[in-house]
VEXDREN-2710 file (C-alpha; in Angstrom, 1 decimal):
% VEXDREN-2710
k/r/px/py/pz
1/UNK/-68.5/35.5/84.6
2/UNK/-66.5/34.8/81.4
3/UNK/-66.7/32.4/78.5
4/UNK/-63.7/30.5/77.2
5/UNK/-65.2/30.1/73.7
6/UNK/-67.6/33.1/73.2
7/UNK/-67.7/32.4/69.4
8/UNK/-70.1/29.5/70.2
9/UNK/-72.8/32.1/70.8
10/UNK/-73.1/32.5/67.0
11/UNK/-75.1/29.3/67.2
12/UNK/-77.9/31.3/68.7
13/UNK/-79.0/32.2/65.1
14/UNK/-80.9/28.9/65.1
15/UNK/-83.4/30.8/67.3
16/UNK/-84.6/32.7/64.2
17/UNK/-85.9/29.7/62.2
18/UNK/-87.2/28.2/65.5
19/UNK/-89.3/31.4/66.0
20/UNK/-90.6/31.1/62.5
21/UNK/-91.6/27.5/63.1
22/UNK/-93.4/28.5/66.3
23/UNK/-95.4/31.3/64.5
24/UNK/-96.4/28.9/61.7
25/UNK/-97.4/26.3/64.2
26/UNK/-99.5/28.8/66.1
27/UNK/-101.4/29.9/62.9
28/UNK/-102.0/26.3/61.9
29/UNK/-103.2/25.3/65.3
30/UNK/-105.6/28.3/65.5
31/UNK/-107.0/27.5/62.0
32/UNK/-107.7/23.9/62.9
33/UNK/-109.3/24.9/66.2
34/UNK/-111.6/27.4/64.5
35/UNK/-112.8/24.7/62.0
36/UNK/-113.8/22.5/65.0
37/UNK/-115.3/25.5/66.8
38/UNK/-113.1/25.0/69.8
39/UNK/-111.5/27.5/72.1
40/UNK/-107.8/28.2/71.1
41/UNK/-105.0/28.3/73.7
42/UNK/-104.4/31.6/75.4
43/UNK/-101.6/33.9/74.6
44/UNK/-99.6/32.9/77.8
45/UNK/-99.4/29.3/76.4
46/UNK/-97.6/30.4/73.3
47/UNK/-95.4/32.9/75.1
48/UNK/-94.4/30.2/77.7
49/UNK/-93.5/27.7/74.9
50/UNK/-91.2/30.3/73.3
51/UNK/-89.6/31.2/76.6
52/UNK/-88.9/27.6/77.7
53/UNK/-87.6/26.7/74.3
54/UNK/-85.3/29.7/74.1
55/UNK/-84.1/29.0/77.7
56/UNK/-83.2/25.4/76.8
57/UNK/-81.4/26.3/73.6
58/UNK/-79.6/29.3/75.0
59/UNK/-78.4/27.5/78.1
60/UNK/-77.0/24.6/76.0
61/UNK/-75.2/27.1/73.8
62/UNK/-73.8/28.8/76.9
63/UNK/-72.5/25.4/78.2
64/UNK/-70.7/24.9/74.9
65/UNK/-69.1/28.3/75.4
66/UNK/-67.5/27.0/78.6
67/UNK/-68.5/29.6/81.2
68/UNK/-66.3/30.2/84.2
69/UNK/-65.7/32.6/87.0
70/UNK/-62.2/33.8/88.1
71/UNK/-61.8/33.7/91.8
72/UNK/-60.8/37.1/93.2
73/UNK/-58.4/35.8/95.9
74/UNK/-55.4/33.5/95.7
75/UNK/-52.3/32.6/97.6
76/UNK/-49.0/30.7/97.1
77/UNK/-48.2/27.7/99.3
78/UNK/-45.6/24.9/99.4
79/UNK/-46.3/21.5/100.9
80/UNK/-43.1/20.4/102.5
81/UNK/-43.7/16.7/103.3
82/UNK/-41.4/14.4/105.2
83/UNK/-40.9/11.0/103.4
84/UNK/-38.2/9.7/105.7
85/UNK/-38.3/6.2/107.4
86/UNK/-40.0/7.5/110.5
87/UNK/-43.1/8.4/108.4
88/UNK/-43.6/4.7/107.9
89/UNK/-44.4/4.2/111.6
90/UNK/-47.6/2.5/112.5
91/UNK/-48.8/0.0/115.1
92/UNK/-49.7/-2.7/112.6
93/UNK/-49.8/-3.2/108.8
94/UNK/-53.5/-2.7/108.8
95/UNK/-53.1/0.9/109.9
96/UNK/-52.1/3.7/107.5
97/UNK/-48.5/4.9/108.0
98/UNK/-47.8/8.5/108.9
99/UNK/-47.1/9.3/105.3
100/UNK/-50.5/8.2/104.1
101/UNK/-52.0/10.3/106.9
102/UNK/-50.0/13.3/105.6
103/UNK/-51.4/12.7/102.1
104/UNK/-54.9/12.7/103.4
105/UNK/-54.3/16.1/105.0
106/UNK/-52.9/17.4/101.7
107/UNK/-56.0/16.3/99.8
108/UNK/-58.3/18.1/102.3
109/UNK/-56.3/21.3/102.0
110/UNK/-56.4/21.2/98.2
111/UNK/-60.1/20.6/98.3
112/UNK/-60.7/23.3/100.9
113/UNK/-58.6/26.0/99.3
114/UNK/-59.3/25.8/95.5
115/UNK/-58.1/29.4/95.0
116/UNK/-54.6/28.5/96.1
117/UNK/-51.5/27.8/94.0
118/UNK/-49.5/25.0/95.4
119/UNK/-46.2/23.3/95.0
120/UNK/-45.0/20.0/96.6
121/UNK/-41.5/19.4/97.9
122/UNK/-40.4/16.2/99.6
123/UNK/-37.5/15.7/101.9
124/UNK/-35.6/13.3/104.0
125/UNK/-31.8/13.6/103.9
126/UNK/-32.0/15.5/100.6
127/UNK/-34.7/17.9/99.5
128/UNK/-36.3/18.0/96.0
129/UNK/-39.3/19.5/94.4
130/UNK/-41.9/17.1/93.1
131/UNK/-44.1/19.6/91.3
132/UNK/-43.9/23.2/90.1
133/UNK/-46.2/25.9/91.5
134/UNK/-49.6/25.3/89.9
135/UNK/-53.3/26.0/90.2
136/UNK/-54.1/22.6/88.6
137/UNK/-55.5/20.8/91.7
138/UNK/-56.4/17.7/89.7
139/UNK/-52.7/17.3/88.8
140/UNK/-51.7/18.0/92.4
141/UNK/-54.1/15.3/93.6
142/UNK/-52.6/12.8/91.1
143/UNK/-49.2/13.6/92.4
144/UNK/-50.3/13.2/96.0
145/UNK/-51.8/9.8/95.2
146/UNK/-49.1/8.4/93.0
147/UNK/-46.0/10.6/93.2
148/UNK/-45.2/10.7/96.9
149/UNK/-43.8/7.5/98.4
150/UNK/-41.1/6.4/100.9
151/UNK/-37.6/5.5/99.9
152/UNK/-37.2/8.2/97.3
153/UNK/-33.5/8.6/98.3
154/UNK/-30.9/6.9/100.4
155/UNK/-30.0/7.3/104.0
156/UNK/-33.6/7.7/105.0
157/UNK/-33.1/8.0/108.7
158/UNK/-31.1/11.2/108.5
159/UNK/-34.1/13.6/108.4
160/UNK/-32.9/17.1/107.5
161/UNK/-35.8/19.3/108.2
162/UNK/-33.6/22.4/108.7
163/UNK/-31.9/21.9/105.4
164/UNK/-35.3/21.5/103.6
165/UNK/-36.6/24.8/105.1
166/UNK/-33.4/26.6/104.1
167/UNK/-33.8/25.4/100.5
168/UNK/-37.3/26.8/100.4
169/UNK/-36.0/30.2/101.5
170/UNK/-33.2/30.1/99.0
171/UNK/-35.6/29.2/96.2
172/UNK/-37.7/32.3/96.9
173/UNK/-34.6/34.5/96.8
174/UNK/-33.1/32.9/93.6
175/UNK/-36.3/32.3/91.7
176/UNK/-38.6/35.2/92.4
177/UNK/-40.5/34.7/89.2
178/UNK/-41.7/31.3/90.5
179/UNK/-41.6/31.6/94.3
180/UNK/-41.8/35.4/94.7
181/UNK/-45.3/35.3/96.1
182/UNK/-44.6/32.4/98.5
183/UNK/-45.4/33.4/102.1
184/UNK/-46.5/30.1/103.7
185/UNK/-44.9/26.6/103.9
186/UNK/-47.1/23.8/105.1
187/UNK/-44.8/21.4/106.8
188/UNK/-46.1/17.8/107.3
189/UNK/-43.9/15.7/109.5
190/UNK/-43.7/13.8/112.8
191/UNK/-40.9/16.1/113.8
192/UNK/-38.4/13.3/114.3
193/UNK/-34.8/14.5/113.9
194/UNK/-31.5/13.3/115.2
195/UNK/-29.9/15.7/117.7
196/UNK/-27.1/16.7/115.3
197/UNK/-29.8/18.0/112.9
198/UNK/-31.7/20.0/115.4
199/UNK/-28.8/22.4/115.7
200/UNK/-29.4/23.5/112.1
201/UNK/-32.9/24.7/112.7
202/UNK/-32.0/28.1/114.1
203/UNK/-30.1/29.2/111.0
204/UNK/-32.9/27.8/108.7
205/UNK/-35.6/29.7/110.6
206/UNK/-33.6/32.9/110.3
207/UNK/-33.5/32.5/106.6
208/UNK/-37.2/31.9/106.4
209/UNK/-37.9/35.0/108.4
210/UNK/-35.6/37.1/106.2
211/UNK/-37.5/35.7/103.1
212/UNK/-40.9/36.6/104.7
213/UNK/-42.0/33.0/104.9
214/UNK/-44.1/31.6/107.7
215/UNK/-44.3/27.9/108.5
216/UNK/-47.6/26.2/109.3
217/UNK/-46.6/22.9/110.9
218/UNK/-48.9/19.9/110.8
219/UNK/-48.1/17.2/113.3
220/UNK/-48.4/13.8/111.7
221/UNK/-48.1/10.9/114.2
222/UNK/-49.1/9.6/117.6
223/UNK/-48.4/10.8/121.1
224/UNK/-47.6/7.3/122.1
225/UNK/-44.4/5.5/120.8
226/UNK/-45.1/3.9/117.5
227/UNK/-42.9/1.2/115.9
228/UNK/-41.9/0.9/112.2
229/UNK/-42.9/-2.3/110.4
230/UNK/-40.4/-4.0/108.1
231/UNK/-41.0/-4.7/104.5
232/UNK/-40.4/-8.1/103.0
233/UNK/-40.7/-8.7/99.2
234/UNK/-42.4/-5.3/98.9
235/UNK/-45.1/-6.1/101.5
236/UNK/-45.5/-4.8/105.0
237/UNK/-45.1/-7.4/107.7
238/UNK/-45.9/-7.1/111.4
239/UNK/-42.2/-7.5/112.3
240/UNK/-40.8/-4.2/113.6
241/UNK/-37.4/-2.6/113.1
242/UNK/-34.9/-3.2/115.9
243/UNK/-31.5/-1.5/116.3
244/UNK/-28.9/-2.7/118.8
245/UNK/-31.4/-5.0/120.3
246/UNK/-34.0/-2.3/121.0
247/UNK/-37.2/-1.6/119.2
248/UNK/-37.2/1.7/117.3
249/UNK/-40.2/3.8/118.0
250/UNK/-41.4/7.2/116.8
251/UNK/-43.2/9.8/118.9
252/UNK/-44.8/12.9/117.6
253/UNK/-42.4/15.8/118.4
254/UNK/-45.0/18.5/119.0
255/UNK/-42.6/20.8/120.9
256/UNK/-40.2/20.9/118.0
257/UNK/-43.0/21.7/115.5
258/UNK/-44.5/24.3/117.7
259/UNK/-41.0/25.9/118.0
260/UNK/-40.6/26.0/114.2
261/UNK/-44.0/27.6/113.7
262/UNK/-43.7/30.2/116.5
263/UNK/-40.2/31.2/115.4
264/UNK/-41.6/32.1/111.9
265/UNK/-44.8/33.6/113.2
266/UNK/-46.8/30.7/111.8
267/UNK/-49.1/28.2/113.6
268/UNK/-49.1/24.6/114.7
269/UNK/-52.0/22.3/113.8
270/UNK/-52.7/18.7/114.7
271/UNK/-54.2/16.2/112.3
272/UNK/-57.6/16.6/113.9
273/UNK/-57.4/20.4/113.4
274/UNK/-57.4/20.3/109.6
275/UNK/-60.6/22.2/109.3
276/UNK/-59.1/24.9/111.5
277/UNK/-56.1/25.0/109.2
278/UNK/-58.3/25.4/106.2
279/UNK/-60.2/28.1/107.8
280/UNK/-56.9/29.9/108.8
281/UNK/-55.7/29.6/105.2
282/UNK/-58.9/31.0/103.8
283/UNK/-59.3/33.9/106.3
284/UNK/-55.7/34.9/107.0
285/UNK/-53.6/34.0/103.9
286/UNK/-55.7/34.5/100.7
287/UNK/-55.0/37.9/99.1
288/UNK/-57.2/40.0/96.9
289/UNK/-56.3/40.0/93.2
290/UNK/-57.4/42.2/90.4
291/UNK/-59.1/41.4/87.1
292/UNK/-56.9/44.0/85.4
293/UNK/-53.7/42.3/86.6
294/UNK/-51.7/40.5/83.9
295/UNK/-49.3/39.2/86.4
296/UNK/-51.7/37.0/88.4
297/UNK/-53.1/33.8/86.9
298/UNK/-56.3/33.2/88.9
299/UNK/-57.9/29.8/89.4
300/UNK/-60.9/29.3/87.1
301/UNK/-64.1/27.9/88.5
302/UNK/-66.3/26.1/85.9
303/UNK/-69.9/27.2/86.3
304/UNK/-71.4/25.1/83.4
305/UNK/-73.6/23.4/86.0
306/UNK/-75.6/26.7/86.3
307/UNK/-76.6/26.7/82.7
308/UNK/-77.2/23.0/82.7
309/UNK/-79.7/23.6/85.5
310/UNK/-81.4/26.3/83.4
311/UNK/-81.5/24.0/80.3
312/UNK/-83.2/21.3/82.4
313/UNK/-85.8/23.8/83.7
314/UNK/-86.5/24.9/80.1
315/UNK/-86.9/21.3/78.9
316/UNK/-89.2/20.2/81.7
317/UNK/-91.2/23.4/81.4
318/UNK/-91.7/22.9/77.7
319/UNK/-92.8/19.3/78.1
320/UNK/-95.0/19.9/81.1
321/UNK/-96.7/22.8/79.4
322/UNK/-97.8/20.7/76.5
323/UNK/-98.8/17.9/78.9
324/UNK/-101.0/20.2/80.9
325/UNK/-102.8/21.5/77.9
326/UNK/-103.5/18.1/76.5
327/UNK/-104.8/16.7/79.8
328/UNK/-107.6/19.3/79.8
END
């Protein structure tokens, strides 16, 4: 446990005058009781008052010093999320599109792996980072909520998954100070690609293996064919996209995603297997860090709640102690 502002503990000097006040109060109480020939409180009463008061004050001072613990394990991960047109597929406008379902998966992972450092990269025809690598999960959740949306670039039906994976491998090689610790990419997609783009996967997967990166694929979508609603005046309408007289539908390409994960020694997870994915990340991917290391920035876990609980115990103990004595 460490304190962000340890200088706040100088405020504990207020305990000295408080102790003097308690001693003076004890003497005055005993003198009054003697005059009325009553029985004075026992020693444990005065000792308990001092303990509860010091517990209350000391705990509040500790809260002001901002206590935190540094988690001893961490890992680097990149969310690679498909924002192409196929990720807008759904059976009706009242259902969430595939992309919103992918966002929900990202939120659960961020919540389940607080030790991790994450970055977010979006792709369709082009690939571009949305965030830097960061431990700031509050910031990442804001980006997931408000910074990932469809239609970021043009030609949205030309999904280039292979090119996106290649870019991640190249970034690790060219920017080791940022991506040097990256070993896992979490790919969120329905797996839809045109046949001309599937041929690029082999070369991309080789680059990933050479860079020491494994791909954990998360299949987002439905086993049944799912249409894509159109958008009119910025609103979804239950009128679906048709091309050459035929309804365009999207089916989850599980075989493709399992191929990507197996070729990079990763794993495939379905949407309903997110808890298994979180367990895998926690048990298989987090690495031990060392307090002495100056190269590793560890996620800080605020533990002010612990001292707030202690302060509450001190306050209630102090109040109930006096109440118990008076009720006799």
